[in-house]
C-alpha positions in Angstrom: -41.8 -136.9 -191.3 -40.0 -138.3 -188.3 -37.9 -135.2 -188.0 -40.9 -132.9 -188.5 -42.8 -134.9 -185.8 -39.9 -134.6 -183.4 -39.7 -130.9 -184.1 -43.4 -130.4 -183.2 -43.0 -132.5 -180.1 -39.9 -130.5 -179.0 -41.8 -127.3 -179.6 -44.8 -128.5 -177.6 -42.5 -129.6 -174.8 -40.8 -126.1 -174.8 -44.2 -124.4 -174.7 -45.3 -126.5 -171.7 -42.0 -125.9 -170.0 -42.2 -122.1 -170.4 -45.9 -122.1 -169.5 -45.1 -123.9 -166.2 -42.2 -121.5 -165.5 -44.5 -118.5 -166.2 -47.1 -120.0 -163.8 -44.5 -120.6 -161.1 -43.1 -117.1 -161.6 -46.6 -115.7 -161.3 -47.3 -117.6 -158.1 -44.0 -116.5 -156.6 -44.6 -112.9 -157.5 -48.1 -113.1 -156.0 -46.6 -114.5 -152.7 -43.9 -111.8 -152.6 -46.5 -109.1 -153.3 -48.7 -110.5 -150.5 -45.7 -110.5 -148.2 -45.0 -106.9 -149.0 -48.6 -105.9 -148.4 -48.7 -107.7 -145.1 -45.4 -106.0 -144.0 -46.6 -102.6 -145.2 -49.8 -103.0 -143.1 -47.8 -103.8 -140.0 -45.5 -100.8 -140.6 -48.4 -98.5 -141.2 -50.0 -99.6 -138.0 -46.7 -99.3 -136.1 -46.2 -95.7 -137.4 -49.8 -94.8 -136.4 -49.3 -96.3 -132.9 -46.0 -94.4 -132.5 -47.7 -91.1 -133.5 -50.6 -91.8 -131.2 -48.3 -92.4 -128.3 -46.3 -89.3 -129.1 -49.4 -87.1 -129.1 -50.6 -88.7 -125.9 -47.3 -87.9 -124.2 -47.4 -84.3 -125.5 -50.9 -83.8 -124.2 -50.0 -85.3 -120.8 -46.6 -83.5 -120.4 -47.4 -80.1 -121.9 -51.1 -79.4 -121.6 -51.4 -81.3 -118.3 -48.4 -79.4 -116.8 -49.8 -76.0 -117.8 -53.3 -76.7 -116.7 -51.9 -77.9 -113.3 -50.0 -74.6 -113.0 -53.2 -72.7 -113.9 -55.2 -74.5 -111.2 -52.5 -73.5 -108.6 -52.6 -69.9 -109.7 -56.4 -69.8 -109.6 -56.3 -71.4 -106.1 -53.9 -68.6 -105.0 -56.3 -66.0 -106.4 -59.2 -67.5 -104.7 -57.4 -67.2 -101.4 -57.2 -63.4 -101.8 -60.2 -61.9 -99.8 -60.6 -59.3 -102.4 -61.2 -61.9 -105.2 -62.6 -64.9 -103.2 -66.2 -63.9 -103.7 -65.9 -63.4 -107.5 -67.9 -65.9 -109.5 -65.4 -65.7 -112.4 -62.7 -67.2 -110.2 -64.9 -70.1 -109.2 -66.0 -70.8 -112.8 -62.3 -70.7 -114.0 -61.3 -73.2 -111.3 -64.1 -75.5 -112.2 -63.4 -75.3 -115.9 -59.6 -75.9 -115.4 -60.4 -79.0 -113.3 -62.8 -80.4 -115.8 -60.4 -79.8 -118.7 -57.5 -81.5 -116.9 -59.8 -84.5 -116.2 -60.8 -84.6 -119.9 -57.2 -84.5 -121.1 -56.3 -87.4 -118.8 -59.2 -89.4 -120.1 -58.2 -88.7 -123.7 -54.6 -89.7 -123.0 -55.7 -92.9 -121.3 -58.0 -93.8 -124.2 -55.2 -93.1 -126.7 -52.9 -95.5 -124.8 -55.5 -98.1 -124.4 -56.4 -98.1 -128.2 -52.9 -99.1 -129.2 -52.4 -102.4 -131.1 -51.3 -103.6 -134.5 -53.8 -105.0 -137.0 -52.6 -108.5 -137.3 -55.8 -109.7 -138.8 -55.4 -107.6 -142.0 -51.8 -108.5 -142.3 -52.4 -112.3 -142.0 -55.3 -112.2 -144.5 -53.1 -110.4 -147.0 -50.6 -113.2 -146.7 -53.2 -115.9 -147.4 -55.0 -114.0 -150.2 -52.9 -115.2 -153.2 -52.9 -118.9 -152.2 -55.6 -121.0 -153.9 -55.3 -123.3 -151.0 -55.4 -123.8 -148.1 -58.2 -121.6 -147.2 -57.5 -119.5 -144.1 -59.8 -119.9 -141.0 -58.6 -117.0 -138.8 -59.8 -116.6 -135.2 -58.4 -113.8 -133.1 -59.9 -113.5 -129.7 -61.5 -110.1 -128.8 -59.2 -108.1 -126.6 -55.9 -109.5 -128.0 -53.6 -106.6 -128.7 -50.0 -106.8 -130.0 -48.2 -103.5 -129.4 -44.6 -104.6 -130.1 -43.8 -104.6 -133.8 -41.1 -107.4 -133.2 -43.8 -109.7 -131.8 -46.2 -108.9 -134.6 -43.6 -109.6 -137.2 -42.7 -112.9 -135.6 -46.4 -114.0 -135.4 -46.8 -113.0 -139.1 -43.8 -115.0 -140.2 -44.9 -118.1 -138.2 -48.3 -118.0 -139.9 -46.6 -117.5 -143.3 -44.4 -120.5 -142.9 -47.3 -122.7 -141.9 -49.3 -121.5 -144.9 -46.4 -122.4 -147.2 -45.9 -125.8 -145.6 -49.6 -126.6 -145.7 -49.8 -125.7 -149.4 -46.6 -127.5 -150.5 -46.4 -130.6 -148.4 -49.6 -131.4 -146.6 -52.1 -131.0 -149.5 -54.3 -129.2 -146.9 -57.6 -127.6 -147.8 -57.9 -125.4 -144.7 -55.5 -123.9 -142.2 -57.0 -122.8 -138.9 -55.2 -120.0 -137.0 -56.3 -119.0 -133.6 -54.8 -116.3 -131.3 -56.0 -115.9 -127.8 -55.0 -114.6 -124.4 -53.8 -116.7 -121.5 -52.7 -115.9 -118.0 -49.1 -116.0 -118.9 -49.3 -114.3 -122.3 -50.6 -115.3 -125.8 -51.3 -118.6 -127.3 -51.1 -119.0 -131.1 -52.5 -122.3 -132.4 -52.1 -123.4 -136.0 -53.4 -126.6 -137.5 -54.2 -127.9 -141.0 -56.5 -130.6 -142.3 -53.8 -132.3 -144.5 -52.0 -135.6 -143.9 -48.5 -135.9 -142.4 -46.3 -138.4 -144.1 -44.5 -139.9 -141.2 -43.1 -137.9 -138.3 -42.5 -134.2 -138.5 -39.0 -133.4 -139.8 -37.9 -129.9 -138.9 -36.3 -128.1 -141.9 -35.1 -124.5 -142.1 -38.6 -123.1 -141.8 -39.6 -124.8 -138.6 -36.1 -124.2 -137.1 -36.5 -120.6 -138.0 -39.9 -120.5 -136.1 -38.2 -122.0 -133.0 -35.5 -119.4 -133.2 -38.0 -116.5 -133.5 -40.1 -117.8 -130.6 -37.0 -118.5 -128.4 -35.8 -115.0 -129.0 -39.1 -113.7 -127.6 -38.9 -116.0 -124.5 -41.6 -118.3 -125.8 -42.2 -122.0 -126.5 -43.2 -124.1 -129.5 -44.9 -127.5 -129.5 -45.5 -129.6 -132.6 -48.0 -132.4 -132.9 -50.8 -133.9 -135.1 -54.2 -132.3 -135.7 -57.4 -134.3 -135.3 -57.3 -135.0 -139.1 -53.7 -136.1 -139.1 -52.2 -132.8 -140.2 -49.7 -130.6 -138.5 -50.6 -128.8 -135.3 -48.4 -126.1 -133.8 -48.8 -124.4 -130.4 -46.8 -121.3 -129.8 -46.9 -119.6 -126.4 -45.4 -116.2 -125.9 -45.1 -114.2 -122.7 -47.3 -111.1 -122.3 
């Protein structure tokens, strides 16, 4: 009976062990999948921006150049006394001027609308985590055109999400990104509890290295609730 009881207990222990391993593997797979989705969103945005910029350049360089040449030729025709009085010449000049202005407006709008969708990418990172909940606040008008900067911001938020889930027992992670005179200010804080002073492991050291490579600065401190607060400032 003792042997049978020990056998059942061993079997139960093995079942619990494998169930925990399966749960850990599922969580790891969910995080990896979220990372891939976030990265794919940034890559897709970057590709769209590159294509938009290419089209804008083509419009400006090719269509703009030919329309300018057309205007010069029409001006030359209008200076001919035999053609100066013709209404068709005047209308053609007016249409070419308006079309050139329209193309310049379209090109400017295409350049101004550039910017990577950080919000979608960051939310994709936080989606598989049961906690902390993500409170994301991106100020209107904040645009990130450089994929390297967007990638760094994404990895910084990812590291803070992981730390808040594993070490701080935080329920909410607040992420805000806003413009400043000198560039951008990323502020991240959780509502967990720090156990002693902040010790910088590989994750936080990696954040410092990323920010330093972009010419920025990182400051660590405590949030109002005693959790971790991080202020990242990047040049424009």
